C-alpha positions in Angstrom: -0.1 0.0 -0.2 1.5 3.4 -1.2 2.3 5.8 1.6 0.8 9.5 1.0 3.0 12.6 1.0 1.4 15.9 0.7 3.1 18.2 -2.1 3.6 21.8 -1.1 5.8 22.8 -4.0 6.2 22.1 -7.5 8.9 23.1 -10.3 7.7 23.2 -13.8 9.9 23.1 -16.9 10.7 26.4 -18.5 7.8 26.1 -21.0 5.6 25.5 -18.0 4.0 22.2 -19.8 5.3 19.5 -17.2 6.5 19.3 -13.7 10.0 18.7 -13.3 10.6 18.4 -9.4 7.9 18.0 -6.5 8.5 18.2 -2.6 7.0 18.7 0.6 6.4 17.0 4.0 5.4 13.6 4.8 3.6 13.0 8.2 4.0 10.1 10.2 3.7 8.6 13.5 7.1 10.0 14.4 6.5 13.3 13.0 6.9 15.1 9.8 9.8 14.9 7.2 10.5 17.1 4.5 11.6 15.6 1.1 12.0 16.4 -2.6 12.0 14.4 -5.5 12.5 14.8 -9.4 9.4 14.0 -11.5 11.0 10.7 -12.9 11.7 9.5 -9.1 8.2 10.3 -8.2 6.8 8.5 -11.3 8.7 5.5 -10.2 7.7 5.6 -6.7 3.9 5.9 -7.7 4.1 3.2 -10.2 5.6 0.9 -7.9 2.8 1.7 -5.6 5.3 3.0 -2.9 4.1 6.5 -2.4 1.1 8.5 -3.6 1.3 12.2 -3.7 -1.5 14.8 -3.0 -2.1 18.4 -3.2 -4.3 19.9 -0.6 -7.0 22.4 -1.8 -9.7 23.8 0.2 -9.3 21.0 2.9 -9.4 18.3 0.1 -7.0 16.0 -1.1 -6.2 16.1 -5.1 -4.1 13.5 -5.9 -1.4 13.5 -8.4 -1.2 10.9 -11.3 1.1 10.0 -14.1 0.3 10.7 -17.6 1.7 9.3 -20.5 2.4 11.5 -23.6 2.1 10.5 -27.2 5.7 9.7 -27.5 5.4 7.4 -24.5 7.2 9.5 -21.9 5.5 9.9 -18.6 5.1 12.9 -16.9 3.3 14.4 -13.8 1.1 17.0 -15.7 1.1 20.9 -14.7 -2.5 20.8 -15.8 -3.7 18.8 -12.6 -3.7 19.4 -9.2 0.0 20.4 -9.1 -0.9 23.7 -11.0 -2.0 25.3 -7.9 1.7 25.2 -6.5 3.3 26.6 -9.4 
């Protein structure tokens, strides 16, 4: 089961079309820990069902997802919940 992690910041590519890095705070029984990942690292963790990432908008969790481009490249889109962090 994937561990949830709240995304509190995101960095977009120069063209603004995709996310290149995310970061935030993960809450656990022992407290909070800061983390940051490249988009590629985050995608691997999501696909392996190790972590799932969310953005909190108006006290609601909006989950990030992996999208596949026409050329087969996988990305975290800047159109989804992460757009609120850019």
